[in-house]
N, C-alpha and C positions, 0 to 999 in steps of 0.2 A: 746598815740598812738588812732588815731582816729578812727580806723580799721584795718584790715588783709590787709595792702598794700605789704608786701613782704613774703617769706617763711618764717614758723616760727611765723609771728605775730600774729596769730588766736592763739598760746596758751597763750598769756596774756589777753584774752578776758574775761575771769572770770567763774562763775558759779554760780548760786542761788539766788533765790530773796529775802531771807533772808540776806544773804551776801551784796547784790547791795541796799538794804533798810539802811544797817548802814554802806555804803559808801565804803565798801571793808576793811575795819576793821575787820577781821573775820578769823586771822589765829591761834589766842587763843580760839575763840568762836564755832569753826567747830565742828559738834557733830552729822554730818549725812554724807552721803557717799560723798559730795562733798568735805570732808576734803582729799580726797586723791588728789585734785585738790590744797586746800590753804594750808594744812600742814599734810603731810603723817602720821605725829606721832600722830595726832587729831583723826584717826582713831579709838584708842582705847577709844575715848568718845561715838562711838556709842553703842547705847545699846544692841542691838541684830543685826538685821538684817534690813538693808536699801537698798533703790534704789533709784537712780534718773532718769529720763528722761529729756531733754530739749529740745527746739527748737527756734531757734530766728531768725527771716528777717531782714535782714540789707539792703544796699542800692541796688535800681535793683531789679535784680533777686537771689543777693547773700544772705547767710543762714549760720547760724551757728546751728548743733546739737551735744549734750553733753548727754551720758547714762553712770552712774555709779553703782555699787554695792558694801557694804562693810558689813563684817559681825564681830562681836568681839566673841573671842573665849575663852573670861575668862580669865584664868591664861596662857593659851596659846596664846595671843595678838590677834591681829585683821589683816585682810585683806582688800585689795579693788580691784576692778578691773573696769577700766573705757575707754572711746572711746569719741574723740572728733573729729569733721568732720566740715569742712569749706568751702564752695561752692561760687566760685565768680560768679556762673550764666554763662549764654551763653555769650560769646563775640566774636564780629564779627571779622574776619580775612580778614584782605584785604591786598593787593600788588600793588603798582602803578594803586590805584585808582579801582581796580578790587578787587570783592567778593569772596572769597574763602571758603565762608560756616563761621560757628563758632568753637570754641573751649571752651572748659569748665574746665577752672585751678578748682583745689581743693587742701585742706590742710587734712591730715590725723593723728590722733597719737593715738597708744592703747598703754594702760598703766595698769602695775598691782603694788600693793603697801603693804608692811606687815609694822606691827609698833608692837612694846611690850613694858609695862611697868613694870621698875625694881620694885622687891619686894622682902626684907629678904633676902638682899644681903651680911649685914655685914657693909656696908658703910653709914652710916645717908646720906650723902652727895649725893648718887645716888637714894635710895629709892624714890619711885613712880614720878623718870622721865619717861617719855616715849620716843622713838625714832622710827623713821620710816624713810622709804627708798620706791623709786617707781623707775621702770625701764619703758622706753617708748619706741616704735619704732614710727619714724615720718615718713611719706612719703606726697610727695607734688609733684604737677604735673603743670606744665605749657603748653608748647608746648611736654616737654620731660620731663620724671619721674625721681625725685632724692628721696631719702630718708636719715635718720641718725638715730641714737640712741642717748637717752640722761636719765639723772638721776635728780630725784627729792629728797630732804633728809630734813628732820625734827625733833625738838624737842621740848617738851612738859614738863613745869614744874610741880611740884605737886602744889597743892593750898596752898599760904602763907596766915597769918594775919588772923587766924580762917578761913580758908576755902574762903577768900574773892578775891584772886589775883591769876592769873595764867600768865605763862611768855611765849612764843613761839618763836622760830627761826626757819626759814625755806629758804632751796634755790631751785629754780627751773629752768628749762633747762639747765643743766650743759651737755653740749657735743660740739662735733668738728664743727658742720655746718652742712648744707644740700648744696651739690656741682652739681651745672649745669653744665656739659662740663667742662669747665676749671675754670668755675667762684663758688667760695663757701660763700654762705649766712652764717654768723654767726645764731646760737639762740638766741632768746632774755633772755638772762640769766638775773635772779631778785634774791634778796634777800630780806626777809621779816623779821622786827622785829615787835613782838606783844605782845601784853597783854590785859587782859580782868578783868575786876574787879566787883564784883557782891555788889552794894553800899547797895542793899536792896534786900531782898529774891526774890523779882521780877522785880528787875531793873540792868538791866549789861552796864558798859561802856567798851567801847573798843577803843585801839588805835594800828593802826600799820604805822610801817617807813618802805617806801620801797624802796631798791636802785637796780633800772635798770642798765643793763650794757651800755644802748646806751642813758642814758638822767641823769639828777642830783635828787638827791632821793626828796622822796615827800611824804606826812604824810596823812593819814587818820584815822579819829575819829569817832566813833559809838555808839547808844547808842539803848536799847529795854527796854519798858516797859511792863509789862502785868499783867492783873487784868482780874477775872471772870466777865463773864456777866450772863449767866444763867446756871444753871446746871453744869455741865462737860465742858462746851464751855469757853475758855478762849482768849481775846481779847489782842493781842501785838501790841504796837505802836513803830515806827522804823524812826530813823532818823542817819545822817551822813553827814559827809564834808569830800571831796577829794582833796588835793592841785592841783593834777594833773590836774586837769580839769578846776580849778579855774581860773578866770581872766577876765571875763564879766559877769556882772548884776548878776543872779543868779547860774551862774556853778560853778559844785563842790558840790551843794545841793542834799543829797540824802532824800527821804522820802520813808517809807513801812507802811505795816499793816500786820497783819497776823490772823488768827481765828483756833483755835485748840480744839479738843475736846478728846485730847489722843489716836486717831486711825488714824483721819482725819485733815489733816492740809494745810490752803489756806492761801498762802502768797502774796503779792504785792509790788512791788517796783516801783519807779519814780525818775529820775532825768531831770531836765530842764538843755540844754545844748546851753544856750544864745542862738544867733540866728539860730545855725544849728541844732533847733530842740529840741527832746525829746526822753528818751527811757525808757520802761516798761520793767516789770519782773513779770510774774507770776507762782506761784509755784502751787501744787498740791500734796501734800504727803501724804506718808502713811509708818508705819511702823509697822515690826511682829516679833514675836519670841515665841518660846515656854513659856518662862519665862521672865520677865524684866531682864536685868540687872542693878540692882539699882547702882545709883553713889557711888563712894568709899568715905569715909569718910575722913575730914580732923582730925588732931590730936585736934581740938576743936569742933570735933563730927558733923561740918555740912557738906551737900554736897559739891564736887568740882563743880566748873563751866561746865555748859552744856544746852541743850535746855529745861531741865524739870525745870530750876532755872529761866527762862524767859519767858517762854510761856506755861510753866504748861503741857507739853507734856510728859505724862509717856510712858509706854513702848508700843509695839506693832505700834509705827508711822514709817512710813516708807516715805522719801521723793521721789516724782516723780515731779519733776520740768518741767515746762513747759514756757518757754521765749519769750515772745514777743517784740518786740522792732518797733517802730515808722521807714517807712521806709526812713526815712528821718533824723534818729537818731543816736546818737554814743551810744557805749555801756554804758551800766549804771554807772559803777564803775569807771570811768576812766580807763578802758581799762586796767588793770593792764594784765588786766583784761581786781568784779563783773567787 
């Protein structure tokens, strides 16, 4: 999907420069407020408080805005709130060659989600698993206005193989569709199967397989490597590939970079999209909380997958993402979207 061309398409435009730089392979990696988008169960990977703000210009006057907040309540689980807004800009309204002014189509989705990690249930097969669910209200306007409700759900495994591997499963946009007059536009249902592997303490590799309702399945693979540069600052280098955008030249390839000192994080993602242009995402992040939520330990004593494994961001880091795209670009992630 190269852009939001029908009602509901904006739901798959993605979120976050870090995810974009990893090709959209993020359902098992997400550990900030964008987890509400990628996999609600991953809200449990937020350390304390996390907020995200995003903006993305698209073709002509169209743009996408996204905002989210997540809070980990420790043993009580975690919750998140999010808002997506896509504007198609001002479109001339004509009939029989006469100009009747302009109209401003838009799409809006407000989400609220909750996730919980099972502990000491007496069932070894269940302990350590996280489950999450999110409800969202969708509103779309072309010349008339329509609305719909949808659900997202997700699951996240504990870390296996001495804390090195996590698995994820998520399904987004479960709903009946958006009805305009007598016509109903179905929502872009998508299922994600994901995994994240900590190859080394500062190196993560991820793989997602996405199965959308209206297209064939496609894969995304991403990687992130981080190292100290000076003092508390750490530099993260990212790369990825998404087969949904592959087909011409370097299409499908994603690149990214991030810099973090534990309180402030800056992320950048870039994907060339063959002859159609390129897309960029820039994220500025902050995370806060009275006390850091330390990563849980695996049976082998090593921390589970999370941001501090890859970019060294410890507590108090909140992500506020600002998304920037070329006016002639496509969304960075293959438009699961990232």
